[in-house]
C-alpha positions as CSV (number, residue, x, y, z in Angstrom):
1,M,4.8,26.1,-32.1
2,S,1.8,26.1,-29.8
3,R,1.9,24.5,-26.4
4,S,-0.8,23.1,-24.1
5,I,-1.0,21.5,-20.7
6,S,-3.1,18.6,-19.7
7,Y,-3.7,17.8,-16.1
8,K,-6.1,16.4,-13.6
9,F,-7.4,18.6,-10.8
10,K,-9.3,16.7,-8.0
11,G,-9.8,13.9,-10.5
12,Q,-11.2,16.0,-13.3
13,S,-9.2,16.0,-16.6
14,K,-8.5,19.5,-18.1
15,K,-6.4,21.0,-20.9
16,I,-5.3,24.6,-21.1
17,P,-3.1,26.6,-23.5
18,F,0.4,27.5,-22.3
19,S,2.8,30.3,-23.1
20,Y,6.2,31.1,-21.5
21,D,5.3,34.8,-22.0
22,K,2.7,34.5,-19.2
23,F,4.0,31.8,-16.9
24,H,7.4,30.7,-15.7
25,D,6.5,27.0,-15.9
26,M,3.6,24.6,-16.2
27,Y,3.0,24.4,-12.5
28,E,2.3,28.2,-12.3
29,A,0.0,27.9,-15.3
30,V,-2.2,25.2,-13.8
31,A,-2.3,26.9,-10.4
32,A,-3.5,30.1,-12.1
33,A,-6.1,28.2,-14.1
34,E,-7.6,26.9,-10.8
35,G,-7.2,30.1,-8.9
36,I,-4.6,28.9,-6.4
37,D,-2.4,31.5,-4.8
38,L,1.2,30.3,-4.9
39,T,2.7,33.1,-2.7
40,N,3.5,30.9,0.3
41,F,4.5,28.0,-1.9
42,L,7.1,30.1,-3.8
43,K,8.6,31.4,-0.5
44,M,9.0,27.9,0.8
45,E,10.4,26.7,-2.5
46,Q,13.1,29.4,-2.3
47,Q,14.0,28.2,1.2
48,V,14.2,24.6,0.0
49,A,16.5,25.7,-2.8
50,M,18.8,27.5,-0.5
51,T,19.1,24.7,2.0
52,A,19.0,21.6,-0.1
53,K,22.2,19.7,-0.9
54,R,20.7,18.2,-4.1
55,K,18.7,19.8,-6.8
56,A,16.2,16.9,-6.8
57,A,14.9,18.1,-3.4
58,M,13.3,21.2,-5.0
59,K,11.7,19.1,-7.7
60,D,10.4,16.6,-5.1
61,Y,9.0,19.4,-2.9
62,R,7.2,21.0,-5.9
63,Q,5.7,17.6,-7.0
64,Q,4.5,16.7,-3.5
65,E,2.9,20.1,-2.9
66,F,1.0,20.1,-6.2
67,I,-0.3,16.6,-5.3
68,R,-1.4,18.1,-2.0
69,F,-3.2,20.9,-3.8
70,G,-5.1,18.2,-5.8
71,F,-3.2,18.1,-9.1
72,S,-2.0,15.0,-10.9
73,D,-0.8,13.9,-14.3
74,I,0.5,17.3,-15.3
75,Y,2.0,17.2,-18.9
76,L,3.3,19.9,-21.3
77,H,2.4,19.1,-24.9
78,K,4.3,20.7,-27.8
79,D,2.3,20.8,-31.0
80,E,4.5,20.8,-34.0
81,P,3.3,22.9,-37.0
82,E,2.0,20.8,-39.8
83,A,4.2,20.5,-42.9
84,S,2.8,22.0,-46.1
């Protein structure tokens, strides 16, 4: 099963292939495609995870930071193989 990610970066629509062999999640894949260094982001995300009382806080942090980076409409597409 092949996967791809569609997203908008600074208003421009893009689509890239995605593999869990290369990236932990779709956010890391789109950041790599745009050349964004996530070192500081990942450190802060760990701190949020350690101090947050609810799991949604980490998700909210991630979504807000990626909006700040210029990303929007990030979707993972799973392409099913065609039946023969």
